[in-house]
C-alpha positions, 0 to 999 in steps of 0.5 A: 529538532523535531519532537512531534509524534510521527508515523511511517507510512508505506505506499502500495501499487500505483507508486511503482516507477523505473529507477525506484530505490537505485539512488539509495542503493548507490549511496547506502550499502545497507540499502544495496544489501536489501536489494541483493538479499531480495535478488537471492531469495527470489532467484530473480534480478528484482533490483535490475527490474526496479532500476532499469527494467521495462514498465510493462514488466514492473507493472505486472502485479506479480513483480510490482508487489515485491518491487515496492515492498523491497524498495520501501524497506531499502529506503527505510534501511538507508534512512536508519543508516544515515542516523535517523533512529527515532522510533515512530509512534505508529506504522501503516501501509496502503494495501501492499504497503502494509507488508513493509509495515509488518516488517518494520513492526517486527511482525515478519522477517524480511525474507518471510515478508518477501515470500508472502508478497511474491505469493500475494502478487502471483495469486492476485494475478491468478484471480484476475485471470479467473475473475477478470475485473477492473478498478476505477477512480471516482473524484469529488463525490462523498463516500456514502454516495459512491457506496450507494452507486456501487449498490445500484450498479451491482443490483442492475448489472454486476458486482462492484464495490468500494475498494479504497477510501483513499481520502475525502473526494477520492474513492476507488471502486472495484468489480466486474467490468460491466459493473464498473462501466455502470458505476462510472455512468452513475457517478458522472450523472451524480456530478463526479468531477472524474470517473475513469478506469484505472490501468489495472487488470485485476479487481483488487479489494473486491469479492472477485479476489475471494477465489484465491483467499484459501490459497493465500491463507495457507501461505500465511500459515507457512511464515512466522508471525509475531505481535507488532513491536510498534502500533500498526494500524490495519487497512480493514478496520482503521484500528491497531492490530494487536494479536497474531490472529488479528494479523492473519485475519487482516492479511486474508480479508484485505484481499476482498475488503474495502481499504479504509485509508482515510480512517487509518490516518484519522485514527493516527491523528486522533492518537497524537500523530502530527507528522507522517513520513512516507517511505518508498517510491513517489509521494502518493500517500502524502497527497492523500494525507494532505486531503485527510488532515491539512494540519498534519506535517508530511515528509517524503523519503524516496532518495538520498537527497530526501534523507539529507534534508530530513537529517538537516531538519532533525539537527536544526 
């Protein structure tokens, strides 16, 4: 039996795929109920979009955000229904994944969380139409060098900033297309192993999202929030969120701030977390965690086979 301290982590955009959540919904009524409730709340067949829809529709950020949120919580419901009732010592989510963590921590109800992420997706899409931008991945340069490149490109051409400190040697930048193009040139000149645009139409985690912050802040004020029942590490600060005021600030500032995923994982490791369980679609976060701390154990829970394997390990 595992006795180590563990954390649940929840993936964000980029982890979506057609078919996600279908296996757990077919296997566990509790997971199916999560999807059914989401369909009812949204008055839209989100479950069918996740399971058999088109990639184009699923990749629309307006749909991607609720789809990933619901899938993660359906997988978590399935895991708990299977009898995995150990309480995590920590929670964290990558960008949009932070909202699944809020629900798991008791900060938000499922319904309020779903309404918020649907609004978040709608507003981020709107911001992308008002302030078109791009994002790019930079590999094999250190954090400070990428930050310097962003400052140089911003001064020479147009705004670009670090969006995600994902793991050592993997940084995502965000900003205007001209700024991104210049930053890619500079990164390649500096010896980046790869510097290429991502297939997204919005400049997430950049000041180009500021245009929708007030509207999203108003949406945050319409839902009921509580303090985390389980420690929850914030993307913006890589520190625990302790008060409702902190959570509101995190939700709104996360739109324009750099995402400190490396720091978040390091904070949890320093607090004694030795095992990370990634709950939801794909295994993107586990790959990042491996690069952040190779000693940390990593488990991906995406389907019923993964659940069975974890339960067998727990029983052993």
